[in-house]
N, C-alpha and C positions, 0 to 999 in steps of 0.2 A: 461473512461473505455470502453473497447471493448464490443459490444453487439453481441449476437449470436441468436437473436430472430428469424432469418429466417431459422435456422437449424431445420429440421423436427425431431420430436421425433420418436425413433424407435418403430415399431409395436411390441407388445408383443404377444407371443404365449400363448395358454391357452386351457382350457376345458370348454365346455358349456353343461349343463344338460337341455334337452329339453322335454317338454310334447309331447309325440309322437302323441297324438290326435289333439291338438290345434296348435302345432308347436311353442309355446311360450317358451322363455328361462325361466327356473326355477332357475338356478344358474349359475353364470359365475365365473370361477376360472382363474385368471390371474397369470401366472407364474412370480415370482418376477424378475428372470433373464432368458433371452432366453438361452437355452442350447448351449454350444459351438459346439456340434456335434450331429448328428442324425445317427442312424444305421437303415437302411431299408433293408428288404429281401423280395423278390417276388418269389414265387414258382408257376409255371404254372400248371393249372389243365389240363394236357394232357390226351386225351382219351386213348392213347396207352401206358400210363406210367406204367401199371400194369404188363407189360411183357407178355401179352397174345399172341403177335406175329401176330396180325391182321395188315397187311401192309396198309390197307385202312384207318387206324385210326392214322397213324403216325403224321399227321399234324393237327389233329382236337383238338380243345379245348372244354372241357366240361363246362367251365364257367370262371369267372374272376380269376386272379391269387390270391393266398393266400398271403396277404401282412402283414408284421409285422414291427412295429417300436420299437426302444429302444432309450432312452436318459436318461440323468441325470439332474434333476432339483435341483437348490440350493435355500435354504431358509435361510435367515440371518436376525435376528431381529436387529442386530447392525447396519445394513444399513438403518434402518428406526427409528432413535432415536427420531424423532418428533412424532412417533405414540406410544401411550401407549401400553405396552405389558406385563401386570401383569402375564400372563400365558406363557410367552415366545412364542414359535412358536407352542405350543400345538394346538391352533385352526386351523392353517394352515395344520398341519399334519392330524388332525381329518377330515377336509374337504376331503382330498385325500383318507383317509382310509375308509370313508363311501361310496366311490365309489365302493368298493368291499365287502361291508357288507350290509345285509338287515337291516331295522330299527328294533329297539327293539319292537315297537308296532306290526309289522308284525310277528315277532317271537312269541310274546305272543299270537297273534291271532291263529297262527298255533298250538301252544301248547294247546290252548283251544279246537280247532277242534279235535286234537288227543285225548284229554281227553274225548270228547263226542263220541269217537269211529268212527270218520270219516275214511273210508278205504283209500281214495285217496286224498291227499292234493297237490294242484297244486304248483309247485315250484314258488318262489317269483320272479316276473319280475322286473328287474331293469329299471330305466328310460333310455331314449335314450341319449347316450353320444357322443358328438362331440369333436374332437381334431382340433384346428385351428392353422395353421402355415402360416400366411398371408392370403390374400383374394383368393389365387389360390389353397389353400389346406385346405378345410373344410371337414373333414372325419368322418363318423359314425364309432365308434370304441367300442371295449370291452377291458377293462383292463385285461391283462393276468399276470401281474407281478407288484408288488409294494414292493420295498426294501428300508428301511430307515436306514441311518447311521447318528446317532446323534453325533455331533462333539464338542459341547460346551454347558455348562449349567450355569444357574445363581445360586445364593446362596440357592435357594429353589429347585434346581435340575430340574427346567423347562428347556427343551432344547431351546437354542437360535440360534443354527446353525445346519443345517442338509443337507445331500445330499440324494436325493430321486431318486432311479432308477425306471423308469416307462417303462413297456412293454405294447404295444397296438397291437391288431389285428384289421385290417380294416374290417368292416362288409360290405359285398357285397350283390348282388341280390341272391347269393347262400345261404346266411345266413338268410335273412329277407323275410317275405311274400310279394307277389306282391302288390304294392300300399302302402306299409308301408313308412312312411316319411323318415326313414333311407335309405330305398332302393332307393327312389327318389333322396336323397342327394348324394348317391354313384354314381348314373347315371350322375348327374350333375358334379361330380368330374371327372368321366371318360371322359365326353364330354369336360371338360377343358383341359385334357391331349391331346385329339385329336386336339384341337385348337392350342395347343403349338407345336404339331408335324408339323402343317401346317406352322409355323413360322421358323422352323429349316432350316438351309442352306442345300441345296441338295448336295450330294456327287457325285463324278465322278468315273467311272470304271477305267480310266487310272491312277488315283491316287493310286489305289490298284495294279497297274501293270497288270490289266486284259484288254484284247482287246475286248472281247465280250463274252456273255453267250448265 
């Protein structure tokens, strides 16, 4: 029998919930299948983008580009028949849905404060969320979109297959306080991009049909 022991296993993409104070992972969500495609958009924060007409601002950047990611993750209990799944993929979906919901305990706490007449209740802060796509892209993010299409069910109507559309916004130094762990992780990600630029092959002007500038 032919053996394929030397074939490396593919790295999985995923989401990591991190304690922003200690930097320790609180939860690791491994996507069952890597998405087939990623959609990324980057919008520069140009100083002169508001149309004010100041010509000295045309080439200035106010901060990092606003970067958004979109992809579809597939979850399929039938691909893991060796794993007991009495609730179908409900637990998998619940883990993702709790990334955009505060806990019931925090909501009850806020209700109690409101009942006591508290005038100002601080919005609930979510944990630091990281999206990982290989070791060259570890990004602090905020979930902006979560759409679930349940496609198959068991006899108790537990979903057993679903496609989950996930939208992420990369959090930068413009979004997080100075010294915040997420801000430092974004700077490390930006430095990784700069290193990759240094490995790119240099172009030549004559390739573009230009003799000189």
